[in-house]
C-alpha positions, 0 to 999 in steps of 0.5 A: 413247289414254285411251279405249282404256285405260279400255276395257281396264280395264273388260274386265279388271274383267269377267274378274276378276268372271267368274273370282270367279263361277266359283270360287264355283260350282265350287270352293266349290259355292255356288248360282249366284245367290249366285255371280253376285251376288258377281261383280257386286258385286265388279265394281261395287266395282272400277268405283267404285274406278277412278272415284274414282282417276280423278277424284282424278288429274284434280283434281290435274291441274287444281289443278296447272294453276291453280297454274301460272296463278296463278304466271303472273298474279303475274308479269304483275302484277309486270311491270305494277307495274314498267311503272307505276313507269317511266311514273310516273317518265317523267311526272315527269321528261319535263316537267322535262327538256323544260323544261330543254331548251326554256328556253334556246331561249325565251331565244334567241327572246326575244333574237332578237325584241328584236333584230328589233324594234329592227331594224324600228324602226331601218329604219322610222326610216331609211325615214322619214328617206329619205322626208323627204329625197326630199320635200325633194329634190322641192321646187324651190328658190324661184325668183328674182323675175325668173322669177316670171312663168313660171307652170305650169298645173295638170296634169290628173289623169285621162282625163276632165280633159284637160291645159290647153295650156301655153306651149312651153318650150325646152331652149336658153336664149334672150335670156339673158346667158351669164354668168347662171346660170338656176335650175331652173323651179318646175314641176319638169320634167326634160329627157329624155335621148335614148333608147338602143337595143339590138339589138332597137331597144327603149327602156330606161328612164332613171329618173334624169334631170338637171334642166335650165334651161328658158327660154320663147321669149316671156315670159308676162304671168302674174306668179305662181308655183305651187310644186310640192307633194310629192304633185304631184311624186310624181304626175308621177313616177308618171305618166311611165309611165302610158299607159293601156290598149290595148296599151301593155302591157309593151312597151319603148315604154311606158317612154320617160318623157322623150318621154311627159312632153314629149307631155303638155306639148304641145297637141293634135296635129291630124295625129296625131288625123287619122292615128288616125281614118284608121287606125280607119276603114281598119282599120289598127289591128293586133293583136300577140301576145307570149307569157307563158311558165312557168319553167323549162319556158318553155312558153307559158301566156298571150299579151298583146295589143298594139296597133300603128297603121299610117299610109298608108305602112305605117309602124308607130306604137307606143302611145307615139306615139299614146296621148296624142293618142288619149286627148285625142281620146277615141278610146281606147274605139274602139281598145279595142273594136276590139282586144277584137273581134280578141282574141275572134277569137284566142281562138276560134282558140286554142280551136278548136285545143284550146289553153288559152292565155289572153289579156291585153288592155290596157284604158283607164280612159277606156273604163271611165268612158265612160257611152255606150260602156261599156254596149255594150262590156259587152253584147258581153262578156256575149254572149261570156261563155264566154271570160271565163276566158281573158281578163284585162284589164290596167291600169297602176298609175297608172291603178288609183290614179286610178280613181274610183267610176265606174271601180270600178263598171265593174270590178265589172261585168266581175268579175261576168262572170268576167273577171280583171284584171292590174296592170302598170307597177308602180314602187311596191309600197306597195299594198293587195293584199287590196283588189286581190284582192277587186276581181278582180286576179289578176296583177301585172307587175313589170320584171325589173330592178326585181325584181332590184334593178338598177333603183331603186324607191320605198321600200317595206316589201316586198322585191321578192324576197318579192313572189311569196310575198306575192301568193300569199297573196292569190290573185295571181300575179307576172309578171316582164316585160322579161326580156332575158338568160339571167342574169336567168332564172337569178336569177328561178329562184332567186326562185321566179318562175313566169311571165315575159315578154320579148324573150328568149322572143319579141318581139311578133309580128303576128297573121296576117290569115287568123286575123282574116279571119272577123272583118273584117265585125264589127270595123269597124262597132261601132268606128266609132259610138263613134269618130264620137261621140268625134270630135264 
């Protein structure tokens, strides 16, 4: 539009210049050259005048826009100044307001901290008093002089040192007048009550047994008495459930403390030893599996391998029936070897079906300490190293506490191959979980009754309900076993328990013969060599 206007103006200027030239020629009779020069001069004057006015108009427009821009800049400067003022005010007021709001919270936290500290000190003092009371209760009263001749031989503290034979004791008083009260013996033994059976024919642990009077069938000639120290009493209490290895596992048979304590006090049983040897030679050692399930889905995550022995009449013996005699006869390595071979066959069957379930295999500390047997055991595991991530070796808490340098070296060799470990039959939470994790322990089993508080445990600074979170800090997982009721499952879910085991989900079931049929030729031969050496 501006260009068209300029063209029209220039045309008008040309018309005016031509008109002036014509007037000068025809009206004033001026020469043509003078008339044309005058017309051109007039046209140039008009063009210059037009350009001057155009430039002046454009300059005024630019000046106006610059003025508007300056006004906008001034407004922006004013807004920025206001914003700076507000920010300055916030910088000055915010810390003060925050301090005013946080100071009361700090005061409350300090008060709570002091209360918690006082509570912790009170609890520590209470626990010390309880421990002192327990220690004083464990110490037996001084026996009268007429019983000073009944001496108890020292207990063996491990598999390698068998217990010395003791004089048989009787639960019925003999050769005593009825009116004479008999004091508790110096040895501190307790009489086991009769085991209780439920609908699954399983044993329930009775932890609180009443001390009874024992009178010997004949009087020994030893005139001395050895008092029981609190450490020995604590070991005796912990050893009631420390049947080491090979399928004792989490079964209720392993929690028959009365019967186990009695079996330890007895001498060797030749008939049971012959039965175990015969079962090993005839391959009558069976493998049972019990699943470990996830909660709340109840999907099978792992299996535990349990051991059963059959006699000639196909009667089934549980671990509590033969573990002690097998340990005295040094037959546990042979049983562990046989169970290991069959466990490998089960893992091969599971892997062939694309199942990722692992297997918990109970292992005896005697196997770890056997310098003649363990190297071959380790070679077999090294040959089957592909199953290391699927197999977990399980030990009882009492066995782990009694491990020495040789057992720890054997554990380190297994851990280097990639095998993991589990600790079960836990009745005392005062453990070094960091050291256990560094040695390869990845699981801890605890009875549901102990976790839920219905069964008494030793005093500890760890509440059982917080045990799962504590173990996860050390890359360990809590497994709750002996779960028998749905009410227990609901309480376990409230405690965020992820893995459980028990008769509620499935009892131990024998492995079908066809699963182990391919391993028949390889399971017997390697186990017999150590068996004969042990028998010798």
